[in-house]
LUMFINU-188005 format. One record per residue (C-alpha): residue number from 1; x, y, z negated. Coordinates in steps of 0.02 Angstrom, whole numbers, padded with zeros to 5 digits. Example, Ala and Ser with C-alpha at 12.3 -4.5 7.8 and 13.67 -1.06 7.14 Angstrom:
<zati nr="1" px="00615" py="-00225" pz="-00390"/>
<zati nr="2" px="00684" py="-00053" pz="-00357"/>
! end
This chain:
<zati nr="1" px="00648" py="00693" pz="00265"/>
<zati nr="2" px="00535" py="00741" pz="00424"/>
<zati nr="3" px="00477" py="00605" pz="00530"/>
<zati nr="4" px="00513" py="00619" pz="00718"/>
<zati nr="5" px="00332" py="00689" pz="00826"/>
<zati nr="6" px="00338" py="00517" pz="00901"/>
<zati nr="7" px="00308" py="00431" pz="00744"/>
<zati nr="8" px="00172" py="00538" pz="00678"/>
<zati nr="9" px="00088" py="00510" pz="00830"/>
<zati nr="10" px="-00075" py="00401" pz="00795"/>
<zati nr="11" px="-00051" py="00318" pz="00981"/>
<zati nr="12" px="00122" py="00261" pz="00918"/>
<zati nr="13" px="00026" py="00177" pz="00776"/>
<zati nr="14" px="-00101" py="00090" pz="00886"/>
<zati nr="15" px="00038" py="00035" pz="01006"/>
<zati nr="16" px="00136" py="-00018" pz="00853"/>
<zati nr="17" px="-00010" py="-00131" pz="00801"/>
<zati nr="18" px="-00040" py="-00204" pz="00962"/>
<zati nr="19" px="00140" py="-00252" pz="00962"/>
<zati nr="20" px="00153" py="-00328" pz="00790"/>
<zati nr="21" px="-00024" py="-00426" pz="00866"/>
<zati nr="22" px="00058" py="-00497" pz="01011"/>
<zati nr="23" px="00217" py="-00550" pz="00919"/>
<zati nr="24" px="00123" py="-00638" pz="00798"/>
<zati nr="25" px="00017" py="-00708" pz="00939"/>
<zati nr="26" px="00172" py="-00768" pz="01027"/>
<zati nr="27" px="00226" py="-00866" pz="00874"/>
<zati nr="28" px="00085" py="-00950" pz="00854"/>
<zati nr="29" px="00072" py="-00980" pz="01031"/>
<zati nr="30" px="00249" py="-01063" pz="01031"/>
<zati nr="31" px="00177" py="-01196" pz="00923"/>
<zati nr="32" px="00136" py="-01353" pz="01040"/>
<zati nr="33" px="-00005" py="-01400" pz="00924"/>
<zati nr="34" px="-00093" py="-01243" pz="00970"/>
<zati nr="35" px="-00240" py="-01259" pz="01082"/>
<zati nr="36" px="-00430" py="-01267" pz="01071"/>
<zati nr="37" px="-00550" py="-01376" pz="01200"/>
<zati nr="38" px="-00619" py="-01216" pz="01276"/>
<zati nr="39" px="-00443" py="-01133" pz="01290"/>
<zati nr="40" px="-00395" py="-01310" pz="01388"/>
<zati nr="41" px="-00563" py="-01280" pz="01494"/>
<zati nr="42" px="-00534" py="-01121" pz="01550"/>
<zati nr="43" px="-00358" py="-01155" pz="01602"/>
<zati nr="44" px="-00416" py="-01286" pz="01701"/>
<zati nr="45" px="-00557" py="-01176" pz="01786"/>
<zati nr="46" px="-00418" py="-01062" pz="01846"/>
<zati nr="47" px="-00314" py="-01218" pz="01901"/>
<zati nr="48" px="-00456" py="-01269" pz="01992"/>
<zati nr="49" px="-00476" py="-01098" pz="02058"/>
<zati nr="50" px="-00306" py="-01111" pz="02137"/>
<zati nr="51" px="-00354" py="-01296" pz="02209"/>
<zati nr="52" px="-00523" py="-01257" pz="02278"/>
<zati nr="53" px="-00558" py="-01075" pz="02280"/>
<zati nr="54" px="-00725" py="-01071" pz="02349"/>
<zati nr="55" px="-00806" py="-01214" pz="02256"/>
<zati nr="56" px="-00734" py="-01140" pz="02088"/>
<zati nr="57" px="-00773" py="-00961" pz="02120"/>
<zati nr="58" px="-00970" py="-00989" pz="02123"/>
<zati nr="59" px="-00964" py="-01127" pz="01988"/>
<zati nr="60" px="-01037" py="-01001" pz="01846"/>
<zati nr="61" px="-00975" py="-01120" pz="01717"/>
<zati nr="62" px="-00794" py="-01076" pz="01761"/>
<zati nr="63" px="-00829" py="-00901" pz="01728"/>
<zati nr="64" px="-00760" py="-00828" pz="01890"/>
<zati nr="65" px="-00695" py="-00670" pz="01846"/>
<zati nr="66" px="-00602" py="-00739" pz="01689"/>
<zati nr="67" px="-00528" py="-00884" pz="01816"/>
<zati nr="68" px="-00484" py="-00745" pz="01929"/>
<zati nr="69" px="-00389" py="-00649" pz="01810"/>
<zati nr="70" px="-00293" py="-00804" pz="01735"/>
<zati nr="71" px="-00273" py="-00887" pz="01912"/>
<zati nr="72" px="-00076" py="-00814" pz="01928"/>
<zati nr="73" px="-00044" py="-00930" pz="01789"/>
<zati nr="74" px="-00127" py="-01074" pz="01820"/>
<zati nr="75" px="00016" py="-01155" pz="01925"/>
<zati nr="76" px="00121" py="-01125" pz="01767"/>
<zati nr="77" px="00039" py="-01240" pz="01632"/>
<zati nr="78" px="-00066" py="-01212" pz="01481"/>
<zati nr="79" px="00078" py="-01121" pz="01376"/>
<zati nr="80" px="00088" py="-00986" pz="01513"/>
<zati nr="81" px="-00108" py="-00979" pz="01516"/>
<zati nr="82" px="-00097" py="-00954" pz="01310"/>
<zati nr="83" px="00045" py="-00809" pz="01334"/>
<zati nr="84" px="-00059" py="-00725" pz="01467"/>
<zati nr="85" px="-00219" py="-00734" pz="01344"/>
<zati nr="86" px="-00123" py="-00654" pz="01209"/>
<zati nr="87" px="-00046" py="-00506" pz="01309"/>
<zati nr="88" px="-00220" py="-00484" pz="01358"/>
<zati nr="89" px="-00287" py="-00507" pz="01171"/>
<zati nr="90" px="-00157" py="-00359" pz="01112"/>
<zati nr="91" px="-00194" py="-00253" pz="01253"/>
<zati nr="92" px="-00381" py="-00254" pz="01187"/>
<zati nr="93" px="-00290" py="-00205" pz="01012"/>
<zati nr="94" px="-00215" py="-00065" pz="01107"/>
<zati nr="95" px="-00375" py="-00002" pz="01204"/>
<zati nr="96" px="-00485" py="-00018" pz="01059"/>
<zati nr="97" px="-00360" py="00126" pz="00973"/>
<zati nr="98" px="-00357" py="00220" pz="01140"/>
<zati nr="99" px="-00550" py="00234" pz="01145"/>
<zati nr="100" px="-00558" py="00285" pz="00977"/>
<zati nr="101" px="-00438" py="00419" pz="00988"/>
<zati nr="102" px="-00530" py="00483" pz="01163"/>
<zati nr="103" px="-00671" py="00490" pz="01079"/>
<zati nr="104" px="-00603" py="00589" pz="00927"/>
<zati nr="105" px="-00591" py="00473" pz="00789"/>
<zati nr="106" px="-00464" py="00557" pz="00661"/>
<zati nr="107" px="-00382" py="00382" pz="00622"/>
<zati nr="108" px="-00379" py="00282" pz="00786"/>
<zati nr="109" px="-00253" py="00152" pz="00727"/>
<zati nr="110" px="-00408" py="00097" pz="00611"/>
<zati nr="111" px="-00504" py="00022" pz="00739"/>
<zati nr="112" px="-00356" py="-00067" pz="00817"/>
<zati nr="113" px="-00306" py="-00131" pz="00651"/>
<zati nr="114" px="-00471" py="-00196" pz="00611"/>
<zati nr="115" px="-00475" py="-00283" pz="00764"/>
<zati nr="116" px="-00291" py="-00352" pz="00760"/>
<zati nr="117" px="-00323" py="-00422" pz="00589"/>
<zati nr="118" px="-00499" py="-00503" pz="00629"/>
<zati nr="119" px="-00459" py="-00686" pz="00604"/>
<zati nr="120" px="-00593" py="-00750" pz="00729"/>
<zati nr="121" px="-00529" py="-00620" pz="00848"/>
<zati nr="122" px="-00346" py="-00674" pz="00830"/>
<zati nr="123" px="-00372" py="-00847" pz="00816"/>
<zati nr="124" px="-00487" py="-00850" pz="00981"/>
<zati nr="125" px="-00341" py="-00766" pz="01062"/>
<zati nr="126" px="-00204" py="-00879" pz="01025"/>
<zati nr="127" px="-00311" py="-01026" pz="01059"/>
<zati nr="128" px="-00371" py="-00979" pz="01217"/>
<zati nr="129" px="-00547" py="-00961" pz="01195"/>
<zati nr="130" px="-00637" py="-00831" pz="01303"/>
<zati nr="131" px="-00736" py="-00756" pz="01174"/>
<zati nr="132" px="-00601" py="-00631" pz="01142"/>
<zati nr="133" px="-00585" py="-00599" pz="01330"/>
<zati nr="134" px="-00779" py="-00554" pz="01322"/>
<zati nr="135" px="-00712" py="-00419" pz="01167"/>
<zati nr="136" px="-00582" py="-00363" pz="01266"/>
<zati nr="137" px="-00709" py="-00315" pz="01410"/>
<zati nr="138" px="-00827" py="-00234" pz="01287"/>
<zati nr="139" px="-00682" py="-00134" pz="01244"/>
<zati nr="140" px="-00613" py="-00103" pz="01412"/>
<zati nr="141" px="-00784" py="-00028" pz="01451"/>
<zati nr="142" px="-00804" py="00081" pz="01298"/>
<zati nr="143" px="-00603" py="00159" pz="01363"/>
<zati nr="144" px="-00688" py="00194" pz="01531"/>
<zati nr="145" px="-00833" py="00286" pz="01456"/>
<zati nr="146" px="-00728" py="00377" pz="01356"/>
<zati nr="147" px="-00625" py="00418" pz="01503"/>
<zati nr="148" px="-00789" py="00467" pz="01600"/>
<zati nr="149" px="-00794" py="00322" pz="01711"/>
<zati nr="150" px="-00972" py="00264" pz="01698"/>
<zati nr="151" px="-00985" py="00170" pz="01856"/>
<zati nr="152" px="-00822" py="00067" pz="01828"/>
<zati nr="153" px="-00882" py="00029" pz="01645"/>
<zati nr="154" px="-01041" py="-00042" pz="01725"/>
<zati nr="155" px="-00927" py="-00147" pz="01847"/>
<zati nr="156" px="-00825" py="-00209" pz="01702"/>
<zati nr="157" px="-00967" py="-00271" pz="01587"/>
<zati nr="158" px="-01052" py="-00343" pz="01752"/>
! end
């Protein structure tokens, strides 16, 4: 029996790994005990940005770029922040696989699998710790470099 072309594609497996990572993350996020003080802090900064935009935007401890990213989810509460954080984390897994594919890696699903299976990364994603956002930003810049967009990559890294 021959597998369809789409299943034999490395991109399919990268996206499948990212989808499983998202699904598992959402299951963990559904537990009301999931959370971390740093995740609560970042969600609070997003709420602060919604309430007092300019004051929070220039407060560097608030991580203004991340607070802007999660601003649409701030009014919806901490659970919505964690769901958005899980989506960003899964996007990071997909982006590392895509970057590996574009850089000519023969098995681009391996970097995606390693990232998705990393306990530190996965736990940071589900509890809202912003360190995983930093990893996603680095992966996004790597993807942009592989797409020959060096100025955008530099802008992402800040």
